[in-house]
C-alpha positions in Angstrom: -16.8 -8.6 -45.4 -19.4 -6.7 -44.9 -21.6 -9.6 -43.6 -18.0 -10.7 -40.8 -17.4 -7.0 -39.7 -21.0 -6.6 -39.1 -20.4 -9.9 -37.2 -17.6 -8.5 -35.3 -19.0 -5.5 -33.8 -23.0 -7.2 -32.7 -20.2 -9.6 -30.9 -18.5 -6.8 -29.7 -21.5 -5.3 -28.6 -22.5 -8.4 -26.9 -19.4 -9.0 -25.0 -19.1 -4.9 -23.8 -22.6 -6.1 -21.6 -21.5 -9.4 -20.9 -18.4 -7.3 -19.2 -20.4 -4.4 -17.9 -22.7 -7.2 -16.9 -20.6 -8.9 -14.6 -18.3 -6.0 -13.3 -22.2 -5.0 -11.8 -21.8 -8.5 -10.1 -18.8 -7.6 -8.4 -17.1 -4.9 -5.9 -13.4 -4.3 -5.3 -13.1 -3.4 -2.2 -9.4 -2.4 -0.5 -8.8 -2.0 2.9 -5.7 -2.1 5.4 -5.6 -5.9 5.5 -4.6 -8.2 8.9 -6.5 -8.6 11.8 -9.2 -5.9 10.3 -9.8 -6.8 6.9 -10.6 -10.3 8.3 -13.3 -9.6 10.2 -14.0 -7.6 7.3 -14.6 -10.6 5.2 -16.5 -12.7 8.0 -18.9 -10.4 9.0 -19.8 -7.6 6.0 -18.3 -9.3 2.8 -19.4 -12.8 3.1 -23.0 -11.7 4.1 -23.4 -9.2 2.2 -22.5 -11.6 -1.0 -25.0 -13.9 0.2 -27.0 -11.8 0.5 -27.1 -9.5 -2.6 -25.3 -12.6 -5.9 -22.9 -9.1 -5.9 -19.7 -10.7 -5.3 -16.4 -9.2 -3.4 -12.8 -9.5 -4.6 -11.1 -8.0 -1.7 -8.0 -6.7 -1.9 -5.1 -4.7 0.8 -3.5 -1.4 0.4 -1.0 0.7 2.8 -2.8 4.0 2.1 -0.4 5.6 -0.6 -2.9 7.9 -2.3 -1.0 7.7 -5.3 -2.6 4.5 -6.7 -5.9 6.6 -6.6 -5.1 9.1 -8.1 -3.3 7.8 -11.2 -6.8 5.7 -12.0 -8.6 8.7 -11.3 -6.8 10.5 -13.6 -6.5 7.6 -16.1 -10.6 7.2 -16.2 -9.3 3.4 -15.2 -10.6 3.0 -11.7 -10.9 -0.4 -10.6 -11.4 0.3 -7.4 -15.2 0.2 -5.8 -14.5 1.1 -2.1 -12.2 1.6 0.4 -11.1 1.8 3.7 -9.0 5.8 4.2 -7.8 7.3 7.2 -8.9 10.5 7.6 -6.3 12.8 6.1 -6.5 10.8 3.0 -9.8 11.5 2.9 -9.7 14.8 3.7 -7.4 15.5 1.0 -8.7 13.1 -1.8 -11.7 14.5 -1.2 -10.7 18.3 -1.5 -8.9 16.7 -4.9 -12.0 15.0 -6.4 -10.9 12.0 -6.0 -13.2 10.4 -4.3 -17.3 10.2 -5.1 -19.9 12.3 -2.5 -21.6 9.5 -0.6 -25.3 10.2 -0.9 -26.7 9.2 2.5 -30.5 8.6 1.9 -28.3 5.4 0.0 -26.9 4.9 3.3 -27.8 5.6 6.7 -29.0 9.3 7.8 -26.2 11.3 8.3 -27.7 12.3 12.2 -26.8 8.6 13.0 -22.6 8.8 13.2 -20.6 10.3 15.9 -19.3 13.1 15.6 -17.0 13.5 12.5 -18.4 10.1 11.2 -20.1 11.3 8.3 -17.9 12.7 5.0 -19.0 14.5 2.6 -17.1 11.5 0.1 -16.6 8.9 3.1 -18.7 6.8 5.4 -16.8 6.1 9.0 -16.3 2.4 9.9 -14.1 2.3 13.2 -12.8 4.4 15.9 -9.0 3.5 17.0 -7.3 5.5 19.6 -3.5 6.0 20.5 -3.6 5.5 24.4 -0.7 5.5 27.3 -0.2 1.6 27.3 2.4 0.5 30.8 3.5 -2.4 31.8 1.8 -4.0 35.0 4.5 -5.9 36.4 6.5 -3.4 36.0 4.9 -0.3 37.7 4.0 -0.8 41.5 1.0 2.0 40.8 -0.7 2.5 37.6 0.0 5.6 35.5 -3.7 8.5 35.0 -2.3 10.6 32.9 1.0 11.7 30.4 1.6 13.7 33.5 2.9 10.4 34.8 4.0 10.0 31.6 6.6 12.0 32.3 7.5 11.7 35.8 10.5 9.8 36.0 11.1 10.1 39.7 7.4 8.1 40.6 8.0 6.1 37.1 11.7 5.5 36.5 12.6 3.8 33.3 12.4 4.1 29.8 9.1 4.8 27.7 8.4 4.9 23.7 6.7 7.3 22.1 5.6 7.4 18.0 8.9 8.7 15.9 6.5 11.2 14.4 4.9 15.0 15.0 0.6 13.6 15.0 0.0 12.8 18.4 2.7 13.3 20.4 3.1 17.0 20.4 -1.2 16.5 21.5 0.8 14.2 24.4 3.4 16.4 25.4 0.5 19.6 25.8 -1.4 17.5 27.7 1.4 16.3 30.1 2.4 20.2 30.3 -1.4 20.6 31.6 -3.7 21.7 28.5 -6.8 20.4 28.9 -7.8 17.8 26.5 -10.5 21.0 24.8 -7.7 23.1 24.9 -5.0 21.2 22.9 -5.4 22.8 19.0 -6.2 25.8 20.0 -2.9 26.2 21.8 -0.7 23.7 18.8 -1.9 26.5 16.2 0.3 29.0 17.9 3.9 29.2 17.3 3.6 29.7 21.0 1.9 26.6 21.7 4.6 24.6 19.2 7.5 25.8 20.9 6.0 24.3 24.9 4.9 20.6 22.8 8.6 21.1 22.3 10.2 22.6 25.0 8.1 19.7 26.7 9.6 17.2 24.7 12.7 18.5 26.0 12.0 17.1 29.6 11.5 13.3 28.7 13.9 12.5 25.3 16.8 11.3 27.1 13.9 8.1 28.3 12.9 7.4 25.0 12.4 4.3 22.8 11.0 5.1 20.0 8.5 3.1 18.3 7.5 3.2 14.5 5.3 1.0 13.2 2.0 -0.2 15.7 2.9 -3.6 17.2 6.3 -2.0 18.5 5.1 -0.3 21.4 4.0 -4.4 22.9 6.6 -5.4 21.7 8.6 -2.8 23.9 6.8 -3.3 27.3 6.1 -6.9 26.8 10.1 -7.4 27.0 10.5 -4.6 29.8 12.1 -2.2 27.0 10.4 0.5 28.5 8.2 0.8 31.3 4.6 3.1 29.3 4.0 3.9 26.0 2.2 5.8 23.5 0.2 2.7 21.5 -2.5 1.7 19.0 -5.7 0.5 21.6 -6.2 -2.3 19.3 -2.9 -3.7 19.8 -2.3 -3.3 23.5 -6.0 -5.0 23.9 -5.4 -7.9 21.6 -2.7 -8.7 23.5 -4.1 -8.5 26.5 -7.0 -10.5 25.9 -5.4 -12.9 23.1 -2.1 -13.0 23.2 -1.8 -15.4 27.1 -3.3 -12.5 28.8 0.0 -10.4 28.7 0.6 -8.0 32.1 -0.3 -5.1 29.8 -2.3 -1.8 30.6 -4.1 1.3 28.8 -5.2 4.3 30.8 -8.0 6.3 28.0 -8.3 9.2 30.0 -6.8 12.0 27.0 -6.3 9.4 24.3 -6.4 10.8 20.9 -8.9 9.1 18.1 -10.1 8.8 15.2 -11.9 7.9 12.0 -11.5 5.3 9.0 -14.1 5.4 6.3 -15.0 4.0 3.3 -15.1 6.0 0.3 -15.7 5.5 -3.1 -12.7 6.7 -6.0 -14.1 9.0 -8.4 -15.6 7.2 -11.9 -16.1 3.9 -9.8 -18.3 1.8 -12.3 -20.4 0.3 -9.6 -20.9 3.5 -7.3 -25.0 2.1 -6.6 -23.4 -1.4 -5.3 -20.8 0.6 -3.6 -23.8 2.4 -1.3 -25.5 -0.7 -1.3 -22.4 -2.4 0.5 -21.3 0.5 2.8 -24.9 0.5 3.5 -25.1 -2.9 5.4 -21.9 -2.9 7.0 -23.3 0.3 8.8 -25.7 -1.2 10.0 -25.9 -1.9 13.7 -25.8 -5.4 13.9 -22.9 -5.7 11.7 -20.6 -2.9 13.0 -21.1 -4.8 16.6 -19.8 -8.0 15.2 -17.2 -6.3 13.9 -16.7 -4.9 17.3 -17.1 -8.2 18.7 -13.7 -9.9 16.9 -11.7 -6.5 17.6 -11.5 -3.9 19.6 -12.5 -0.5 17.5 -15.2 1.4 18.1 -18.6 2.0 15.9 -18.7 4.7 14.3 -22.6 5.2 15.0 -24.9 5.7 18.7 -26.9 3.0 17.8 -23.8 0.4 17.6 -21.9 2.5 20.1 -25.9 1.3 23.0 -25.6 -1.8 21.9 -22.2 -3.2 22.4 -22.3 -6.0 25.0 -20.7 -4.1 28.5 -17.9 -6.5 28.4 -16.6 -5.0 25.0 -17.3 -2.0 25.4 -15.2 -1.4 28.0 -12.1 -2.3 25.3 -13.6 0.5 22.4 -12.8 4.2 21.8 -16.0 4.8 21.4 -17.4 4.1 25.1 -19.4 6.9 26.4 -16.2 6.5 29.8 -13.8 6.2 27.5 -14.3 8.9 25.4 -15.5 11.3 28.5 -11.9 12.9 28.5 -10.6 12.3 24.7 -9.4 14.4 22.1 -10.2 13.4 18.0 -7.5 14.4 16.2 -7.8 17.3 14.0 -7.4 16.2 10.5 -8.0 20.1 9.2 -4.7 21.2 11.5 -2.0 17.9 10.4 -3.5 18.8 6.6 -2.7 22.2 7.3 0.3 22.4 9.5 1.7 19.0 9.8 4.5 19.2 6.6 6.0 22.1 9.0 5.4 20.0 12.1 6.6 16.9 10.7 10.0 18.2 9.6 10.5 19.8 12.9 10.4 16.9 14.9 12.3 14.7 12.7 15.4 17.6 12.9 14.4 17.8 16.4 14.9 14.1 16.8 17.9 13.6 15.0 19.5 16.4 17.5 
C-alpha cells in the first residue's frame, strides 16, 4: 500500500512538473479579434513562435473586465497577455487586476509617445475618431467640426456616435474650443451645458451609429454626408473596398491607444514580457501598420513608416498636430454621469 502511495505521489509530481513546463512553453494571448488579430498573428505571434519555440494560443474577447476580475479573484488566471483599451487598463490597474510592467524587459519607456507606456500596459497601436465624409455628395470638402454643424453650407444628414464619449468633445470643438482646452472646459458644469447646447443645434440632422462599421456603411449608402468614424474603418474602405469615395479630416480628431496587459497572477509573466518586447520592436510595429491603418506608439516606428503609409496613420506628425488625446482619467471620473445625461438627451 505504501509503495503504491509513494508511486502515486511521484507520478503526481512528474505530471505537475510536466504541466508547468508545458505551460511555460505556451502563452494565451487575447485580443479583440477581426483584422487586427489576423495582422497580429502574422507579424507578431507566428514569428515569435518560430524565434522562441513558445507556442501562442490566440483567443478573442469583447473587453468585458468581469472575466479578468473573476480569474484574478479565484486565482485561476488562464490568460497571459490581453489587448485592452485605455479606460479598462486604467481601471484594471487601479483594482490590481494587472501585473506591473517591467520595462527593463521590454523597451525603455522613453521610446514611447505620450501615454504610450503605462505602469500596467504597453501601447500596441493608436487609433482615432475623425470626421469622415462622402466625396461624391459634397462639392467642397469639410475641414472642421464647425463645418459638420454647418447645415446651410452642407445640407443633409450627419451621423454621430450614440454615446457621450468622443461626441461631447466634438461638440465643444465645433463650438470653437481648441483641442488643448476641451477637457478643461468639459470638466466644468458650464462646459457640459455648452456641449449639450451645441448638440441641440445638430440633433434634427443626426442618424446615430453604435457599431464601428456603421459610419462607413451610412456614408457609402448615401444615408449621411458626414460622420464621426474610426479612422481604420474608413481608410480600409478607401484603400481596400473598391476604392470607396470617402475622405477623412484629421484636424481635430481624437486619438487613443490600445495596450498589451498581463493579468495579475499569470503563470507566464516572464514569457509574456518577451512577447510584448517582440511586438514592440520598431520593425514589427511598422509591419503591423502596413497591414492596418493603426499607428505605432513608439517614436522610432513612427519615423520608420514609409510616407505613403504614414499619411493614413493617426500617429503621423501632421495628423496629430491639432488632434486631441482621449483623456482616460476624465472619463473614469465623469463617464457614468455624462453617459446617463447623454442617453436621456438622445431619448428626448
